[in-house]
N, C-alpha and C positions, 0 to 999 in steps of 0.2 A: 573322745574319738582318738586323740593323739596317744593316749596311754593304752589303747587297745593293741595287744600283740597276740598272735596266735600261738598255740602250743608248739606248732612246728618251728616257729622262729626261735623258741627258747630251748626246746627239748628234742628237736628233730635230729641233732647231730652233736650230742654231748661230748663225746671223746674228741672229735675233730675240733670243736669250738674251744674246748679247754686247752688243748695243746697249742692250737694256733694263737689263742689269746696270750698264752705265756710267751711265745716267740715274739709277738708284736710288742708286748710290754717291755721286753729287753731291748728291742730295737728303738722304742720310743724314747728311752732315757737320754742317750747322747743327742738325739735330734732336738728334744725339748730344751736341753741345756744350751745347745748351739743357737737355737732360735731366740732364747732369752738373751744371749750375749749380743746377737744381732740387733735386737730391739733396745738394748742398753739397760736391761733390768736384771735383777738377781735370778740365778738359775731356778730357784723355787717357784718363781712366777710362771715360768713355762711348764714346769713339772706339775704344779697344782692345776693349771689350765688343762693340760693333757688328760689328767685323771678325771677332772670334772666333765669336760666336754665328751670324752669317750663314754663315761657311765651314763650321762643324761641322754646322749643320742642313741644309746642302746635301747632306751625305753621309748623315746619320742621321735626318733629319726624315721625317715621313709625308706631307707635302704638297708635291710639286714646284711650284716657281714662287712659293712664299710666302716673304716676307722677314721674318726675325726679327733683332732687334737691341735696343739699349737703348731703353726706352720711357718715356713720361711717367707712365703708370699705375703702373709699377714704381718709378720715381724718387720719386714722392710718398710711397711706403711706407717709403723709406729715410731720410728727412730726420731723424727723431728719433734713429735708431740712429747715424747719422754724427755728429750734433751732440753726443750724449752719450758715445759710445765711440770714434769715429774710424774711419778707413778700414779698418784691419785687421779690425775686427769686421764691417764690411760685407763684406769678402772672405770671411770665415768664414761669414757668413750666406748668401752667394751659393753657396758649396760645399754647404751644408746644403739650400738651396733645390733645387739640382740633384738631390741624393740623394732628397729627398721626391718630386720630380716623376718620377723613374725608378720609385720604388715605386708611385706612382699609376698609372703606365703598366702595370706588371705586374699591378696590381689591376684593370686594364681600366676605369678611371674615365672614359676617353675615350668609352665607350659611353653615358655619362650625357647626351651631347649629344642623344640621341634624345628626351629629355624637354623639350628647348627647342623651343617651338612656332615656327611661321613668323612669327607676329605679334611674338614677342620678338626674333627675328633682325632683322626689319624695323625695330623700334624701336632695336635696337642699332646697326644700320647708319646710320640717320638721326641718332642722337645723336652718333655718331663724326663724321659729315659736318659737323654743326654745330660740334663741338669743334675739328675741324681748321680750319674757317673762323675761329672765334673766336681760335684760336692765332695767326692771321696779323695780327690787328688791331693788336697792339703795333708791328708793322713799318709800319703805315699811319696811325699817329696821331702828331701833332706832327712831321711831316716836310715837306720842301719839295715843290713840285709835280713836281719831277723824278722822285720816287719813284712818284707816281701815273702819270706818263707812261710810265715804264719798265715798270711792272706792266701797264698797259693794252697796251703794245706786246707784252709777253710773252704775254698772253692771246690777242691777235690772232694771233700766230705759232702758238700751240698749236692754235687752232681752225681757222685758215685754211690752214696749211701742208699738212695731209693732202689738200687738194683740188688741189694742184699735180700736173700730169701726170707720171707715171713716178717722180719722186724723192719725191713726197709720201707714198707708201706704203712707201718703202724705209728712210728714216731717221725715228726717233721724233720727233714734233714737240716734246716737252718737252726733248730734247737740243738741238735746233736753237734753241729758246727760250733756254736757258742760254748757249749759245755766242754767239748774236747779241747778246743783251742785254749780256753781259759785254764783248764787243768794242765795242759802241756806247758803253758807259759809260766804257771806257778811252780811246777815241778822243776823246770829247767832254770828258773830264776832269771828269765829274760827281762832286760831293762827296756821295755817298750811302752809306748803311751797307752794309758788305760782310762776307763770312764771317769775315775776319780780325779784325773788330771784336768778334766774339762771345766770343773767347777765344784763347789761344795754342795753336797746333796742335803736336802732338808732333813731335820731330825724330829719334826713334830707334824701332827696332822693340821690341815688347813682350818682356819677359823673364819667366822663371818666377819667381813670387812666392808663397811659402807664407805665409799669414796669421800674423803675429807676435802670437798670443794664447795664453793658457794653455789647455791641453787638459784641462779639468776640468768638473765638473757646473755650476759657477757660470757659465762661459762658455756652456754649452748653454742654461741658463735665460734668459740674456740674448738670445741670437740666435734661439732656437726660435720665439718668437711672430712675429718678423719674417719668418723663413724660411717658416713655414707660410702667412702672409698672401701673401708673394711667390709661393709655389708655386701657391696657389689662384688668385690673380688672373692670374698669368702663363699658367697653363693655360687658364683661362676665356677670356682674350682670344685666346690662340693657337687654341683650338678653334673659337671663334666666327669668327675670321678665316679659318680653314681651310674652314669651311662656306660663307663668302661667296665665297672663291676657287673652291670646288667649283662654285658656281652660275655664276660668271663664265666658267669654262672648260668647264663640262659634263663634268667628270671627277671621279672619287671620290678620297678620301684615307683613309689609315689613321690614325684619331684616337688609338688607343692607342700606335702607333709614334711619333706626334707628341709624345705625353707624354714618352716615353723620350728622344726626340731633343732636346727642349727641356731636359730634365734634364742630359743629357750636355753640351750646349752651355753651360749655366750653370756646370757644374763647370769646363769649359775656360776660360770667361771669368774665373772666380774665381782660377784658377791663373796667369793672365796679367795680373792687376791690373785686371780689369774688373768692372763691376757686373752684377747680374742683369738679364736682359731677356726678351723674349717676341716673339711675332709682331706685326707692325705693319700695321694695316689700310691706312693711307695709302700706305706704300711698296709694299705688296703690290698695291694697285690700280694704282699707277704702273707697276709691273713688268708686270702683265697688259695694261694699256692700251698699253704701249710694245712689246708683242709677246713678252714673256717667258712661257715656259710650263714650262720644265724646271728641273732642279737646277743646270744650268750658269749660269742667270741669277742665282740666289742666291749661288753661289760667286763669280762675277765681281763682284757687288755688294760682297761683303765683301773680296775680294782687292784690287780696284781702290781701294776706300776706303782701305785701309792704304797702298798704294803712293802714292796722291795726297797724303795728309796727312803722310807721312814724307818722300818724295822730291820732291814737287812742291808743297809747302805754300805757297811764295811765290805760285804761280799760283792755287792754290785760294783763297787768302786774298783774291784780287781779285774773286771772283764776287760780284756785287751781290745783296743779299738780295731785291731786287725781282723778280729772275728766279726765285728759288726760291719766293717768295710766289705768283707767277703759277702755277707748277706745282702748288703745294698748293691753290690755289683751284680749279684744274681738277680735282684729286683730290676736293675737297669736293663740287663740282657733280656729278661722275661717280659718287660714292659714294652720294649721297642717292637714296633710292627714290622718285622723283616719282610713280610709280603709286600709292603708298600714300596720297597726298593726293587723287588723282583717284578712288580707290576707297573713300573714307571713307563716302560715301552708299550704296555697294553692300554693303560688308562689315557683318556683325553688330555690334551695339553693343559686345558683349564683346570682340571682336577689336580694335576701335578703342581701347577703354579700355586693353587690355594693351599695344598698340603705343605709345600716347601716354604711358602711365605709365612705360614703359621709357625713352622719350626724356627725359621731364622729370627722372626720378631721376638718370640718367647725366649730363645737362647740369648739373643743380643741384649734384650732389656731386662731379662729375669722377671718380667711381668706377664703373668698368664692372661690378664684381661686385655692387654694390648694385642697379644698374639691372636686371641680368639676374635677380637673385634676386627682386626685386619682380615682374618680368614673369612669371617661371615660377610664382611663388606665385599671382598673380591668374589666370593661365591655368588652373592646376590647380583653383582654386576654381570658376571658371566652368564648367569641364568637369564637375566632380563635381556641381554644381547642375543642369547640363543633363541628365546621364545619369540623375539621380535622378527627373526628371520623366517618364522613359519607363517607370517601373515602375507597373503598375496591376493590379487584381484583379477577376476575375469571380466572382460567387457564384451558387449554385444550391441550392435546398432540396428535399430528398426527404421530403415530408410522410408518406408511407407508412411509411418506416423512421426518421423523425425524425432525418435526417442533413443536416448543412450542409456543402456543398462550397465550398472556396475555391481558385480556380485563379489562380495568380500568373504575371505576365509581366514580364520585364525583369531589371534588375541590382539586387541587394540588397547594400548595403554601408553604411558608416558614415553616409552622407548620406541614405540612403533607409530606414534601419532603423526610424526612428520612423514614417514613412509606412506601412511594412509592418505594424507593430503596430496602427495606426489602422484598418486594413481589417477587423479582427475585431470581432464583436459578442459580447463575453464574457458579457453578461447574457442572451443569447438562450437560451430553455429547449429545449435539444437534448440528445439522448443520445449522439450521435456527431458528430465533426468530421473531415472529410477535407481535408488541406492538400496540394494538387497543385502541385508545384514543377517539373514537366517542362519548363515554358517559362521558368523563372527560373534565376538563377545566384547563388550565395553567394560573396562575395569575401573577407570578413574576419571577425575575431572578433566585432565589433559585430553583424554580420548573424546570426551563429550565436547570440549572446546574445539577440537579438530573437526568434528562433525558439524558444529555450528558454523565454523569458518567455511566449510565446503558449501553449505546451503547459502550462506551470505554471498559468496563469490559467484555462485550460479545465478542467484536472483539478481545480482548486480549486472550480470550479462544478459538478463531478460529471460532466463530459463525457469520453468516451473520444476520444483523438486518434490519427489515422493519417496519417503523412506518406508521400507517394508521389512518384515521378518525379524524385528527385534525380539529376543527372548525376554522372559519376564524380568530377570535380574538386570539386563542391560536397559530395558524399558524403564525400570524404576530409577536408575541413576540418570538416564537421559531426561526423563520427565522432571526430575528434581533440579538438575543443574543446567539443562539445555535451554536455549532461547529461540531455536529455529521455529518452534511451533507456538511461540508466544508473541503475537503481533506487536504489542507495545514495546517489549524488550528488543525484539528483532529490529524494529524501526530505529531504536537507539543505536544498535550495532551497525545497521546499514548507514545511518547518518554519520557514525564515527568513521566509517570506511569509505565514505564518498569522496 
């Protein structure tokens, strides 16, 4: 099932996928080197990982056109493990990360993305756009004016080239930018930072490498905390990226298949001497903006990356960082949701708080998981508070029969349970009480407990209580956890409240 891919995924957009994959491959090289340096490993570890993860997810991933490779979010989690235990423990942790992600896929944890609100996704996108831009600043500080000039030329090419008749829509402008800026830099002999200055490129194909670590409980206790963190952060970033690409391309993706695909790819990376990785929002946006839509673009990105760094490394090393900085600035500008700024006055305050909190936490901590967690938590709290306000009660007194009717409307759960109890007048001298729940719904044990307490308090005051109108779902949870209609248990509760 995982290896099944439709003809449309591979052959439906051949020219666009080939060109987009080439652009992404060029953009992946400095990123992979930089992330290897962050993790404290040799550049080839990140490059091999990027090749392997991209190629494998092209076949088994759940989101065609999405780019997965070594990432900064994952690299930050590896630093301590590499420093304390070395590369082979990192490879072992990478293998375990893959196994955990496959298990999460079979547990259908990808479906949890339905709990991530649009405001959290918007905050995530905006935070990533800011981080992508900030990541380019080191290449633009303490440099000569030539770097700024080449970056400006690159941006001009990216944004103006598409307007050229005929050819402008055929060749991706980021690819033209890289080729022209590289050619201009070489012809003019400009002394500016290039890809080769970031680290030594590999000169051989990756080989099978089993981690040289003891297979025992102690090793597991060392790598498991890192592997679990890598698995969670990797899937979170991958699923969020898949959601963004879904929006950009107006096509659906299989989130649970993506979980399994990321796991298989990380196992492959670990066996070829690479570090764990996940989906990359920046490169995925480059791919889509350059015309990539299918699995072919992801495969080409990984395959061409390996070919270039191994067989054409002398040429690749000459690419000026200014050209790639221009491409990444374009990605940053294109990724940011500018409508979220224009809509701040239109959207509810709670929506804006969730979006801005997600942005601040991600940018402040550089940890995507923290930002999304805070955003989801705030969104859930605001939602619960809003729903609880829709619960209200109508009362009616039948003086002839000395009966008080309470008719409830809305949702009764943990956040509205206290409000539910506050609607009753337990000191009122009535002989019978009717609680009509035909327009209400009970959601949890807290709600059931509040109903029990209402019955207990009325019975303690000598009133008979009748509950009517429970729908089937509410009746099921009330019958299972309630005690008001169970004489023995109710007697215990009455005794405990006497």
